[in-house]
ROVO-895960 format. One record per residue: chain; residue in one letter; x, y, z of N, C-alpha, C, CB in turn. Coordinates in steps of 0.02 Angstrom, whole numbers, m for minus. Each point is the difference from the previous one (the first is absolute). Glycine has a CB too. Example, Ala and Ser with C-alpha at 12.3 -4.5 7.8 and 13.67 -1.06 7.14 Angstrom:
<nodes>
A_A_660_m284_390_m45_59_0_45_60_0_m95_m59_62 .
A_S_77_112_m98_42_59_3_m39_55_37_59_m32_m108 .
</nodes>
This chain:
<nodes>
A_I_m2139_523_69_m20_m43_56_41_18_61_m34_m93_m79 .
A_E_1_106_135_34_17_63_m7_m54_53_m20_119_m26 .
A_T_m32_m160_20_m14_m50_52_m23_m65_m33_m31_90_81 .
A_I_53_m146_m51_m24_m66_m22_m42_m29_57_103_m18_m75 .
A_I_m162_m6_57_m44_m33_49_11_m75_m5_m87_93_m7 .
A_P_113_m125_60_18_m72_m3_m58_m44_m24_79_21_92 .
A_E_m140_m3_m74_m57_m42_m20_m8_m3_m76_m55_30_108 .
A_Q_76_23_m141_m4_0_m73_47_m51_m31_m33_120_4 .
A_L_93_m124_24_49_m48_m26_m16_m72_22_86_91_1 .
A_A_m122_m98_55_m16_m66_26_m44_m40_m48_9_46_116 .
A_R_m42_m11_m161_m42_m33_m49_40_m28_m59_m93_76_33 .
A_L_159_m66_m31_42_m21_m57_54_m49_22_m21_111_m55 .
A_P_1_m167_85_50_m46_28_47_m32_m52_m81_m23_89 .
A_W_60_23_m153_41_m30_m53_43_51_m37_m87_m88_m12 .
A_L_85_150_36_39_52_m33_75_m15_2_m89_83_31 .
A_E_123_m78_m89_72_m15_m3_42_64_m8_m28_m111_m50 .
A_T_0_162_18_37_63_m11_m43_59_22_63_m52_m97 .
A_L_m33_95_138_m34_60_23_44_60_m13_m61_m65_90 .
A_N_37_109_m134_39_59_m20_m35_63_27_42_m59_m105 .
A_L_m10_89_155_m27_61_31_50_58_m5_m67_m71_78 .
A_Q_113_66_m124_51_53_m5_m30_64_m29_89_m88_m13 .
A_N_m53_143_24_m20_66_m25_m68_22_27_66_m23_m103 .
A_N_m74_16_169_m59_24_34_20_46_57_m64_m104_m32 .
A_R_20_114_80_15_42_58_m8_m38_65_m39_99_m64 .
A_L_55_m162_61_m7_m43_60_49_21_54_m38_m94_m73 .
A_T_13_99_135_42_12_58_0_m63_43_m26_125_m2 .
A_S_72_m127_49_3_m58_45_m64_m6_41_124_11_6 .
A_K_m152_46_12_m64_0_38_m56_m28_m43_39_99_67 .
A_G_m33_m92_m131_m52_m25_m46_7_m73_m16_m6_112_m46 .
A_L_57_m145_74_10_m72_m9_m4_m35_69_72_20_m104 .
A_P_m130_m41_126_m6_m36_64_43_m63_1_m116_45_14 .
A_E_135_m67_46_45_m58_8_m28_m63_m34_39_49_107 .
A_N_m104_m55_m109_m30_m60_m29_m19_8_m73_m42_m28_113 .
A_T_69_79_m146_m19_15_m70_8_m60_m45_34_117_19 .
A_F_21_m153_m13_16_m53_m48_m11_m70_29_82_77_m53 .
A_D_m114_m83_111_m6_m64_35_m34_m55_m41_m4_65_105 .
A_Q_m46_m46_m143_m40_m51_m36_27_m16_m70_m99_39_64 .
A_L_153_m6_m83_28_m11_m67_51_m56_2_m19_122_m30 .
A_E_m6_m183_35_42_m58_12_35_m26_m63_m75_m29_93 .
A_N_61_60_m150_32_m20_m62_37_57_m34_m89_m86_m14 .
A_L_98_140_51_32_59_m30_74_m12_m13_m84_74_59 .
A_N_105_m63_m122_70_m10_m19_37_67_m12_m33_m109_m52 .
A_Y_m3_158_26_33_62_m20_m38_60_30_41_m54_m108 .
A_L_m4_95_145_m30_58_33_39_63_m19_m40_m72_96 .
A_Y_6_119_m127_32_61_m23_m30_60_36_23_m52_m113 .
A_L_18_85_155_m22_57_38_46_60_m10_m51_m77_84 .
A_A_88_78_m138_47_54_m13_m36_66_m12_80_m83_m49 .
A_N_m44_137_62_m26_68_m12_m65_14_38_53_m4_m113 .
A_N_m50_m7_178_m55_19_44_29_45_55_m64_m108_m25 .
A_Q_31_110_82_22_44_54_9_m40_66_m59_97_m55 .
A_L_80_m159_48_9_m43_58_61_22_41_m54_m96_m62 .
A_T_48_98_128_56_15_43_25_m61_38_m44_115_12 .
A_M_1_m165_m5_18_m64_31_m24_m57_m43_m5_52_115 .
A_A_46_m103_m122_m21_m58_m39_m54_m38_39_115_m8_m55 .
A_P_m158_m28_20_m49_m42_35_35_m51_45_m81_14_m95 .
A_K_53_m27_154_31_m47_47_m6_m72_m25_m26_78_94 .
A_F_m28_m92_m131_m12_m69_m22_m17_1_m74_m39_m34_115 .
A_L_73_m9_m153_m15_m9_m70_m8_m75_m13_64_105_m32 .
A_P_m102_m124_m19_m13_m71_m13_65_m40_m11_m110_32_m50 .
A_Q_111_m93_75_58_m43_m7_12_m24_m71_m19_m36_117 .
A_T_m31_45_m159_4_m25_m69_35_49_m48_m104_m63_22 .
A_L_124_121_3_28_51_m44_64_m23_m36_m50_85_75 .
A_I_55_m64_m138_60_m11_m41_38_65_m10_m57_m96_m57 .
A_S_20_151_47_33_65_m12_m40_55_35_46_m41_m110 .
A_V_m9_88_141_m31_56_35_36_64_m20_m34_m74_98 .
A_D_m5_125_m115_29_64_m20_m28_57_43_13_m42_m118 .
A_F_31_70_161_m18_57_43_42_61_m19_m30_m79_93 .
A_A_56_81_m153_43_56_m21_m37_66_1_65_m79_m70 .
A_A_m25_133_81_m26_69_m5_m59_13_47_39_1_m118 .
A_N_m30_m20_181_m45_20_53_40_42_49_m72_m104_m14 .
A_N_51_107_76_37_35_53_15_m47_58_m54_108_m33 .
A_L_67_m171_16_9_m51_51_59_15_46_m50_m83_m78 .
A_T_37_77_143_53_5_51_5_m63_42_m17_124_3 .
A_K_m30_m170_m11_m4_m58_44_m20_m63_m38_m28_75_96 .
A_I_66_m129_m85_m17_m66_m25_m8_m46_61_63_19_m110 .
A_Y_m111_m64_109_m12_m45_56_25_m71_m15_m100_69_32 .
A_D_105_m109_21_27_m68_m7_m38_m42_m52_35_6_118 .
A_L_m101_1_m119_m40_m42_m45_m23_38_m62_m37_m65_99 .
A_T_65_124_m110_m13_33_m64_26_m45_m57_6_116_54 .
A_F_56_m136_m48_30_m43_m51_22_m68_28_37_103_m59 .
A_G_m41_m112_125_20_m64_30_m51_m55_m9_65_65_82 .
A_Q_m41_m127_m79_m43_m60_m5_m38_m3_m65_m10_1_124 .
A_K_45_13_m179_m31_m4_m66_46_m40_m46_m59_111_16 .
A_P_52_m177_m15_48_m43_m36_0_8_m75_m15_m79_91 .
A_N_m40_107_m119_m3_9_m73_24_69_m23_m95_m79_0 .
A_L_110_123_47_19_68_m18_66_1_m39_m60_43_102 .
A_R_58_m8_m160_59_2_m44_28_71_m9_m46_m99_m59 .
A_S_2_150_60_25_68_m13_m35_51_45_25_m32_m118 .
A_V_15_80_143_m25_52_45_28_67_m24_m9_m80_98 .
A_Y_m36_129_m108_20_66_m24_m17_52_53_m19_m36_m120 .
A_L_71_67_147_m8_49_54_37_65_m15_m11_m94_81 .
A_H_29_106_m143_39_59_m16_m43_64_5_71_m70_m76 .
A_N_m36_125_84_m32_66_6_m49_3_58_13_14_m124 .
A_N_13_m30_183_m38_7_61_42_39_50_m62_m108_m21 .
A_K_46_103_85_37_36_52_24_m47_54_m68_103_m23 .
A_L_87_m163_2_21_m51_48_70_13_26_m73_m82_m59 .
A_D_82_77_125_66_1_29_12_m66_37_m3_127_11 .
A_D_61_m134_21_18_m63_31_m47_m19_57_118_22_m31 .
A_V_m142_28_68_m44_m13_56_m68_m27_m23_58_92_64 .
A_G_m78_m74_m124_m65_m21_m24_m3_m70_m28_m19_117_m24 .
A_L_76_m153_25_1_m68_m26_4_m50_57_55_41_m105 .
A_P_m94_m95_103_6_m52_51_66_m37_m6_m124_m13_1 .
A_E_146_m19_53_64_m35_2_4_m54_m54_6_22_123 .
A_N_m61_m56_m133_m1_m54_m50_m60_9_m46_57_m79_81 .
A_M_m51_127_m126_m56_22_m41_m28_m56_m45_50_114_2 .
A_F_m7_m162_m20_m21_m53_m47_1_m69_33_43_70_m94 .
A_N_m53_m73_158_m2_m64_35_m55_m44_m29_43_55_105 .
A_G_m24_m114_m128_m49_m45_m31_m16_17_m72_m46_m18_113 .
A_S_81_65_m141_m9_18_m71_67_m7_m35_m96_81_28 .
A_D_118_m142_m33_69_m14_m21_9_1_m76_11_m68_101 .
A_N_m65_77_m139_5_m5_m72_m2_67_m36_m52_m110_10 .
A_V_57_165_28_0_66_m32_63_7_m44_m66_50_98 .
A_E_55_m33_m160_55_6_m49_17_72_m18_m35_m110_m45 .
A_I_m15_154_49_10_71_m19_m22_44_58_m17_m27_m123 .
A_L_63_70_146_m16_48_53_24_69_m21_9_m91_90 .
A_I_m56_137_m97_16_68_m22_m15_48_58_m27_m29_m122 .
A_M_80_57_151_m7_46_56_36_66_m13_m11_m98_78 .
A_S_18_116_m140_35_62_m18_m39_61_23_49_m58_m99 .
A_S_m13_114_106_m30_65_16_m40_m3_65_m5_25_m122 .
A_N_38_m45_175_m26_3_67_51_36_44_m67_m108_m16 .
A_F_67_94_82_46_34_45_41_m50_41_m80_96_6 .
A_L_97_m153_m36_37_m52_36_73_19_8_m79_m86_m46 .
A_K_106_74_106_71_12_13_40_m65_m1_m30_99_68 .
A_Y_m5_m155_m59_33_m66_0_m37_m47_m46_39_18_118 .
A_V_m3_m65_m146_m31_m53_m39_m45_m41_46_98_m4_m81 .
A_P_m161_m7_63_m45_m38_44_28_m69_18_m95_60_m52 .
A_K_78_m83_111_24_m65_24_m44_m56_m26_45_55_104 .
A_N_m17_m115_m102_m38_m62_m14_m37_3_m67_m12_m17_123 .
A_L_48_35_m174_m30_2_m67_m13_m71_m26_59_110_m23 .
A_P_m111_m119_m17_m16_m67_m26_57_m29_m41_m120_32_m1 .
A_Q_135_m95_12_57_m31_m34_m11_m10_m75_26_m57_107 .
A_A_m89_59_m129_m14_m11_m71_8_62_m43_m79_m89_36 .
A_L_95_146_m5_4_63_m38_47_m6_m60_m24_63_106 .
A_Y_2_m39_m164_46_7_m56_6_72_m23_m28_m117_m35 .
A_K_m18_161_59_4_71_m17_m16_41_62_m32_m23_m120 .
A_L_79_67_140_m9_42_60_17_72_m17_28_m98_75 .
A_H_m79_142_m68_9_71_m13_m1_38_65_m55_m12_m113 .
A_L_111_47_129_5_42_59_28_69_m17_16_m103_71 .
A_K_m21_122_m133_27_64_m21_m40_58_30_41_m53_m107 .
A_N_m10_112_107_m34_61_24_m26_m7_71_m31_25_m118 .
A_N_72_m51_162_m15_m1_70_51_42_37_m52_m115_m10 .
A_K_63_102_74_49_35_40_53_m49_26_m87_86_33 .
A_L_97_m140_m69_43_m54_24_70_25_16_m67_m81_m67 .
A_E_89_67_128_67_17_22_41_m63_14_m44_106_49 .
A_K_9_m160_m35_36_m60_21_m37_m63_m24_43_61_101 .
A_I_m4_m109_m121_m26_m67_m16_21_m46_58_6_20_m128 .
A_P_m53_m40_171_18_m41_58_37_m63_m19_m99_45_59 .
A_V_143_m68_m16_38_m61_m11_m48_m58_m13_94_42_73 .
A_G_m83_m77_m128_m41_m59_m15_m67_16_m32_55_m54_93 .
A_A_m67_118_m110_m66_19_m27_m17_m38_m64_15_112_50 .
A_F_35_m128_m90_m12_m34_m64_23_m73_m1_11_111_m55 .
A_N_9_m137_113_32_m66_1_m43_m57_m25_64_42_95 .
A_E_m129_m37_m87_m44_m55_m19_m30_9_m69_m25_m17_119 .
A_L_45_70_m155_m33_16_m63_40_m27_m60_m49_103_53 .
A_S_59_m167_m54_42_m30_m52_m33_0_m69_50_m71_89 .
A_D_m115_84_m92_m35_3_m65_m7_71_m27_m61_m102_34 .
A_L_83_152_5_m9_70_m21_41_14_m63_m20_34_120 .
A_R_m15_m6_m170_34_15_m63_7_75_m12_m45_m106_m46 .
A_E_m1_146_73_2_73_m11_m6_36_66_m51_m14_m114 .
A_L_98_60_127_1_37_63_11_74_m16_45_m101_64 .
A_Y_m94_142_m45_0_71_m15_9_40_65_m74_m18_m101 .
A_L_132_50_109_16_37_61_20_72_m15_36_m107_53 .
A_Q_m51_131_m112_22_67_m20_m38_54_37_29_m45_m112 .
A_N_2_105_112_m31_59_31_m15_m11_74_m49_29_m110 .
A_N_101_m51_147_m5_m6_72_58_38_31_m58_m113_m10 .
A_K_76_97_71_55_33_35_53_m51_22_m79_90_39 .
A_L_86_m142_m78_46_m53_18_72_22_m9_m85_m84_m34 .
A_N_127_67_85_72_10_m6_34_m66_16_m10_122_31 .
A_N_76_m124_m38_36_m62_10_m2_m25_72_74_33_m93 .
A_E_m82_13_140_m5_m21_69_m67_m34_15_76_94_31 .
A_G_m125_m85_m74_m65_m30_10_m8_m70_m27_m44_113_m3 .
A_M_100_m142_m20_m1_m69_m25_67_m32_15_m83_30_m91 .
A_D_87_m96_86_63_m34_14_21_m43_m60_m27_m1_124 .
A_N_80_m38_m114_29_m39_m56_m47_m55_m24_112_25_46 .
A_E_m161_m43_m5_m44_m56_m19_m72_22_m12_73_m74_67 .
A_T_m85_139_m71_m68_25_m10_m34_m31_m60_34_107_52 .
A_F_1_m112_m108_m31_m24_m62_24_m70_m19_m9_118_m37 .
A_W_57_m145_74_36_m59_m23_m44_m61_m12_97_43_62 .
A_K_m150_m52_m22_m41_m60_m5_m57_7_m51_28_m24_118 .
A_L_m29_80_m153_m51_9_m52_25_m34_m64_m40_110_51 .
A_S_41_m175_m50_33_m39_m53_m35_3_m67_41_m74_89 .
A_S_m104_95_m91_m37_5_m63_m5_72_m26_m64_m101_34 .
A_L_92_148_3_m8_71_m16_31_17_m68_m1_27_122 .
A_E_m39_4_m166_22_20_m66_0_76_m10_m43_m108_m43 .
A_Y_0_142_81_m8_72_m8_5_33_68_m74_m15_m102 .
A_L_123_59_111_9_37_63_7_74_m15_54_m101_54 .
A_D_m98_141_m24_3_72_m9_14_34_67_m81_m7_m98 .
A_L_141_35_103_22_37_60_14_73_m18_49_m105_49 .
A_S_m76_128_m104_13_68_m23_m32_52_47_7_m42_m118 .
A_S_21_103_115_m27_56_39_m3_m15_74_m67_33_m99 .
A_N_124_m56_125_9_m10_72_61_39_22_m54_m115_m4 .
A_N_84_96_60_59_36_26_61_m46_5_m77_75_64 .
A_L_84_m120_m111_56_m47_1_65_35_m20_m79_m94_m27 .
A_S_132_79_64_67_25_m18_43_m54_m31_m9_83_93 .
A_Q_m14_m146_m87_34_m57_m30_m52_m48_m27_98_12_79 .
A_I_m77_m54_m125_m44_m54_m23_m6_m51_56_34_18_m122 .
A_P_m94_m37_142_m8_m48_55_36_m65_m15_m110_52_29 .
A_P_145_m80_19_33_m65_m11_m50_m57_3_105_46_49 .
A_G_m85_m103_m74_m41_m60_6_m61_m1_m45_38_m6_114 .
A_L_m35_39_m171_m56_m3_m47_m3_m69_m33_8_126_m20 .
A_P_m68_m154_11_m5_m68_m27_18_m6_m73_m89_m20_83 .
A_R_110_m39_m102_31_m11_m65_m49_2_m59_82_m69_59 .
A_N_m148_63_m47_m47_m5_m55_m30_66_m22_m25_m113_40 .
A_I_46_168_m10_m27_65_m20_18_13_m73_10_44_118 .
A_V_m61_m23_m156_8_17_m70_3_76_m9_m60_m105_m34 .
A_L_17_141_70_m5_72_m6_10_32_69_m78_m11_m100 .
A_L_129_53_106_18_31_64_m2_75_m6_72_m99_30 .
A_H_m120_129_6_m7_74_2_36_27_61_m111_m7_m61 .
A_L_163_48_50_35_33_54_8_75_m13_61_m107_24 .
A_E_m97_132_m73_6_70_m18_m28_46_55_m7_m32_m121 .
A_K_28_95_118_m24_52_46_13_m17_73_m87_28_m84 .
A_N_149_m48_98_24_m9_68_60_46_9_m42_m120_5 .
A_A_86_102_40_62_38_10_60_m48_m1_m62_88_68 .
A_I_58_m138_m112_52_m52_m4_64_31_m28_m88_m90_m17 .
A_R_143_79_54_64_30_m17_51_m49_m27_m23_83_87 .
A_S_12_m148_m75_51_m48_m21_m33_m67_m16_86_58_71 .
A_I_m49_m99_m109_m21_m69_m14_60_m45_14_m87_36_m88 .
A_G_81_m78_138_55_m44_18_6_m59_m47_m15_34_117 .
A_N_64_m76_m105_14_m56_m45_m45_m60_11_117_39_m4 .
A_D_m159_m38_56_m38_m61_16_m73_13_16_105_m47_42 .
A_V_m132_105_m60_m71_12_16_m46_m19_m57_36_93_75 .
A_L_m10_m97_m136_m42_m16_m58_18_m67_m32_m11_121_m20 .
A_T_71_m144_30_25_m57_m40_m39_m65_12_111_54_5 .
A_Q_m146_m60_51_m38_m62_11_m67_m1_m36_56_m9_111 .
A_I_m76_67_m139_m66_4_m33_8_m23_m72_m37_96_75 .
A_K_44_m160_m84_19_m28_m64_m53_9_m55_67_m82_63 .
A_H_m129_96_m43_m53_8_m50_m16_73_m15_m46_m109_39 .
A_L_86_155_m12_m14_71_m9_4_21_m73_45_21_115 .
A_E_m98_12_m139_m2_25_m69_m3_76_m3_m56_m105_m33 .
A_Y_20_136_80_m8_72_0_24_29_66_m99_m9_m78 .
A_L_146_55_75_26_33_60_m9_75_m7_84_m94_19 .
A_L_m126_123_23_m17_71_m5_29_36_60_m105_m26_m64 .
A_L_158_65_52_36_36_52_4_75_m14_66_m104_22 .
A_H_m109_129_m63_2_71_m16_m22_42_60_m22_m26_m121 .
A_N_42_90_118_m17_47_54_25_m23_68_m101_33_m65 .
A_N_166_m48_67_34_m14_63_61_45_5_m41_m121_m2 .
A_K_90_101_41_60_42_10_63_m40_m15_m61_67_86 .
A_L_57_m108_m137_55_m45_m17_57_37_m37_m82_m94_m6 .
A_K_143_78_27_60_20_m36_34_m62_m28_15_102_74 .
A_A_17_m95_m130_30_m58_m33_52_m35_45_m19_56_m111 .
A_R_58_m16_147_52_m30_42_m29_m38_60_75_91_m34 .
A_E_m140_m82_47_m32_m36_55_m39_m61_m25_m8_108_62 .
A_I_15_m123_m126_m31_m61_m28_56_m51_m10_m94_66_m57 .
A_H_93_m120_95_54_m49_m2_5_m31_m71_m17_m24_124 .
A_P_78_13_m149_9_m29_m67_m34_m67_m9_107_60_m5 .
A_L_m120_m96_60_m33_m65_m4_m73_3_22_111_m54_21 .
A_A_m139_114_m16_m68_8_24_m51_m38_m42_33_112_44 .
A_F_m20_m118_m110_m48_m33_m45_25_m67_m25_m40_113_m34 .
A_H_92_m138_66_32_m62_m24_m49_m59_3_111_43_40 .
A_G_m114_m79_m95_m41_m61_m3_m74_11_m13_82_m47_77 .
A_L_m103_109_m86_m71_14_m13_m13_m6_m75_m7_77_102 .
A_K_2_m138_m125_m2_m15_m71_m67_17_m33_83_m88_21 .
A_K_m134_99_19_m66_16_m28_m15_75_3_m39_m114_33 .
A_L_82_152_m1_m12_72_9_9_37_m66_38_m8_120 .
A_H_m93_33_m148_3_33_m65_m20_73_0_m23_m110_m49 .
A_T_m8_134_104_m21_70_3_22_31_65_m99_m26_m73 .
A_V_139_80_68_26_34_59_m13_75_m7_89_m89_16 .
A_H_m121_117_34_m13_72_2_43_31_55_m118_m16_m43 .
A_L_163_60_23_44_35_48_m4_76_m10_77_m101_2 .
A_Y_m129_124_m33_m3_72_m14_m17_40_63_m36_m25_m117 .
A_N_53_89_114_m11_45_58_37_m24_62_m111_31_m47 .
A_N_175_m46_39_43_m15_56_58_49_0_m32_m123_m5 .
A_L_88_103_35_58_44_4_61_m32_m35_m45_49_108 .
A_L_32_m89_m158_54_m36_m34_47_49_m34_m76_m98_m17 .
A_E_141_93_33_50_43_m30_35_m33_m60_16_53_113 .
A_K_m29_m119_m120_27_m37_m57_m44_m62_m11_119_42_22 .
A_I_m106_m79_m74_m36_m62_m12_23_m52_53_m10_25_m126 .
A_P_m37_m54_162_21_m50_51_35_m59_m33_m97_34_73 .
A_S_147_m60_m39_34_m59_m26_m40_m62_19_113_57_10 .
A_G_m102_m110_m49_m34_m63_15_m74_0_m17_82_m16_89 .
A_L_m102_51_m141_m70_0_m21_m23_m71_m16_13_117_m45 .
A_P_m78_m131_54_m25_m67_m16_16_m19_m72_m92_14_83 .
A_R_119_m72_m93_24_m20_m67_m57_m6_m51_94_m59_55 .
A_R_m153_42_m32_m56_m11_m47_m50_57_0_15_m122_18 .
A_V_5_180_7_m45_57_1_m18_20_m72_49_39_110 .
A_K_m113_m27_m121_m24_22_m65_m20_73_1_m39_m116_m25 .
A_T_11_138_83_m22_69_7_34_30_61_m112_m25_m54 .
A_L_151_78_42_35_35_55_m17_74_m3_94_m85_m3 .
A_M_m127_107_56_m22_70_4_42_35_53_m118_m30_m36 .
A_I_166_73_14_43_35_47_m1_75_m14_73_m103_12 .
A_L_m129_127_m35_m9_72_m13_m4_38_66_m59_m26_m108 .
A_Y_68_92_103_m4_44_58_47_m22_57_m118_25_m31 .
A_N_182_m30_14_52_m13_49_55_53_m8_m25_m125_1 .
A_Q_84_110_23_56_48_m3_57_m28_m43_m31_45_114 .
A_I_15_m91_m159_51_m33_m39_33_49_m49_m63_m109_10 .
A_S_130_111_m9_36_48_m43_43_m34_m53_1_79_97 .
A_E_9_m144_m91_41_m34_m50_m23_m72_m9_97_74_29 .
A_I_m77_m103_m87_m15_m70_m14_66_m32_m22_m122_24_m33 .
A_G_144_m73_72_64_m31_m13_m5_m58_m49_35_33_113 .
A_R_23_m56_m134_3_m53_m51_m34_m64_23_107_50_m40 .
A_E_m100_m67_105_m25_m64_24_m68_4_35_118_m34_13 .
A_D_m149_92_m11_m62_8_37_m55_m47_m23_31_118_18 .
A_F_m34_m131_m83_m52_m44_m27_30_m61_m35_m74_99_m14 .
A_A_133_m118_35_37_m53_m34_m31_m69_8_103_67_17 .
A_T_m144_m77_36_m28_m67_12_m76_m2_m8_94_m21_77 .
A_T_m124_78_m97_m74_2_m5_m20_m12_m73_m8_81_98 .
A_Y_22_m141_m123_m10_m16_m70_m73_2_m22_101_m70_7 .
A_F_m147_61_40_m71_m6_m18_m38_66_4_5_m117_40 .
A_M_29_171_m27_m32_64_8_m38_21_m63_90_32_80 .
A_E_m155_m14_m70_m41_24_m55_m21_73_8_m41_m116_m15 .
A_E_34_138_78_m21_68_13_44_30_54_m119_m27_m33 .
A_L_151_83_17_45_34_47_m18_74_2_93_m84_m21 .
A_N_m113_108_79_m19_70_7_49_35_46_m121_m28_m19 .
A_L_160_73_m9_51_39_36_m17_74_0_86_m86_m32 .
A_S_m148_103_19_m19_70_m7_6_39_65_m77_m34_m92 .
A_Y_86_98_85_2_47_57_52_m19_52_m120_23_m19 .
A_N_181_m35_m6_58_m7_42_47_59_m15_m11_m128_3 .
A_K_75_119_7_49_53_m12_54_m24_m49_m22_47_115 .
A_I_1_m86_m163_47_m32_m46_20_48_m56_m51_m113_27 .
A_T_116_118_m39_26_40_m56_28_m47_m53_26_97_77 .
A_S_m22_m73_m138_25_m41_m55_70_m26_13_m71_66_m78 .
A_S_113_m24_107_70_m19_10_8_m54_54_33_114_m35 .
A_Q_m85_m124_76_4_m49_54_m34_m67_m17_4_96_79 .
A_I_m18_m106_m142_m28_m64_m22_54_m37_m38_m119_46_m6 .
A_H_142_m102_32_52_m38_m35_m27_m26_m67_51_m34_111 .
A_R_m10_36_m161_m22_m18_m68_m20_m74_m6_75_89_m43 .
A_E_m56_m130_92_m19_m71_m3_m49_m20_54_111_m24_m49 .
A_S_m144_74_80_m45_m14_56_m57_m47_m19_28_112_44 .
A_F_m52_m107_m106_m61_m37_m19_16_m58_m48_m65_105_15 .
A_R_127_m126_m18_20_m50_m49_m35_m67_9_108_58_m6 .
A_K_m128_m74_67_m30_m66_14_m77_1_m5_97_m24_75 .
A_L_m126_82_m84_m73_5_2_m30_m11_m69_9_80_95 .
A_K_m2_m142_m120_m22_m16_m68_m75_m3_m6_105_m63_m14 .
A_L_m142_55_70_m73_m7_m3_m36_64_19_14_m120_28 .
A_L_24_174_m18_m29_63_23_m49_29_m51_105_22_66 .
A_K_m166_m7_m42_m52_28_m43_m15_73_17_m50_m114_m10 .
A_S_62_133_73_m17_68_21_55_28_45_m123_m26_m8 .
A_L_150_83_m10_52_34_40_m20_73_7_91_m81_m39 .
A_D_m100_104_101_m24_68_12_54_40_37_m119_m40_3 .
A_F_145_92_m37_50_44_29_m28_71_10_90_m69_m54 .
A_S_m154_78_48_m28_67_2_13_33_68_m88_m35_m82 .
A_G_95_102_81_9_37_62_70_m4_28_m117_m21_22 .
A_N_167_0_m63_69_0_21_37_59_m33_m2_m127_15 .
A_K_69_122_m21_39_55_m27_40_m22_m61_7_51_114 .
A_L_m39_m92_m156_34_m26_m59_4_52_m56_m40_m115_30 .
A_R_97_114_m65_10_44_m57_2_m38_m65_61_79_72 .
A_I_m43_m143_m68_2_m42_m59_m31_m68_17_104_59_m43 .
A_M_m124_m95_m8_m29_m66_8_53_m47_30_m79_20_m97 .
A_P_62_m58_151_48_m47_29_23_m50_m52_m53_14_112 .
A_Y_116_m31_m110_30_m48_m48_m26_m70_16_103_73_m13 .
A_G_m113_m112_m39_m17_m70_8_m73_m13_14_112_m16_41 .
</nodes>
């Protein structure tokens, strides 16, 4: 299908769902009045077409709209505005940049809960996002900066996806994420961060920071995240001496830590006391001291493979406290005998 004739749809005033995805529709093939008579339309699916501009007017009754995988460069004020029932909008895999978005894209549409805008060309987080959002996808864009206050009103947001952008520490401030009081999932992987952003909210459960250029962890950037369970910091530039001994202090729920593919020259001090899975393979670790694992009583899986550990540099009492250990991986090191204990 390349063209829609409005008169054809006008005969379907009670239509609630319209699925036109996977066709060859162009913006020219969708006249401005295409959907005017669909006064009961709740679900509109236009993904995988050839649209370059979103329709200027869509029915106010919409609940969900899918424009994914088109060539959209332009959104209009009333494309998504003035739709009080709208709950989800899918705009991923398009060609949207900051200029193509209206100042207040969701004016009068305060109940949008899911917004997917991944794989576009955005440099900034869109302004005036709906306060009801609980899931926001902005991965695979060109984001360089998060404007001051961009997330301040999103107290219900639970999932935030910002991976594969160009974000650095200068592009955010101490309060960028602080008011996201419901946030449980934050993905900042594959960006240009040199430090862990300060002011992360306390309810985060899963924190993705892998594939950045993080060099240090201070004593106060993680400790307020009391609900943290998964911390993924692999593929960074961390050295053990740049990880503060109190960096993980008080994180009683933190059970999984990934630190592989860093520059660790030894086991970091002050490991989370309740860690169960610790992945520190592919580092520069050459020795294991007596006290390195003295407080990690709950450890079940420890991967030390592909480091520079020799048998003579493993203290005979290094593992004395690991009574619950189920998996220990030393492959790819320089061991000549089985480690004692």
